[in-house]
C-alpha positions in Angstrom: -6.7 -11.8 22.2 -6.5 -8.5 24.1 -3.8 -5.9 23.4 -2.4 -6.3 26.9 -1.7 -10.0 26.3 0.3 -9.4 23.1 4.0 -9.7 23.1 6.5 -7.7 20.9 6.6 -10.6 18.5 2.8 -10.5 18.0 2.7 -6.7 17.2 3.8 -4.7 14.2 4.2 -0.9 14.1 1.8 1.0 11.9 3.0 2.0 8.5 1.8 3.8 5.3 2.0 2.8 1.7 2.3 5.3 -1.1 0.8 4.3 -4.5 0.5 6.6 -7.4 -0.8 7.0 -11.0 -0.2 9.7 -13.6 -2.1 9.8 -16.8 -2.4 11.9 -20.0 -5.3 11.9 -22.4 -5.5 14.0 -25.5 -8.4 16.4 -26.2 -10.0 13.9 -28.6 -10.2 11.3 -25.8 -9.3 8.4 -28.1 -6.6 6.9 -25.9 -4.8 7.4 -22.6 -1.2 6.9 -21.6 -0.6 6.2 -17.9 2.1 5.0 -15.6 1.5 3.7 -12.1 3.5 2.6 -9.1 2.8 0.6 -6.0 4.7 0.9 -2.6 6.8 3.8 -4.0 8.5 4.3 -0.6 9.6 0.6 -0.6 7.9 0.0 2.8 8.1 -3.5 4.2 4.8 -4.9 5.3 3.5 -8.1 6.9 0.5 -10.3 6.1 -1.1 -12.1 9.0 -3.8 -14.6 9.4 -5.8 -15.0 12.6 -7.9 -17.9 13.7 
């Protein structure tokens, strides 16, 4: 399928997703405490399958 044959229904604007992770590890390195988040900006995305 060429871009010129796509309709507005078949295309989706580009977008970015912000993921993050913050961690703390003590000097002895025996453990680590971390918190993470996915899609922190709450961006809607679409999953498509093509044949």
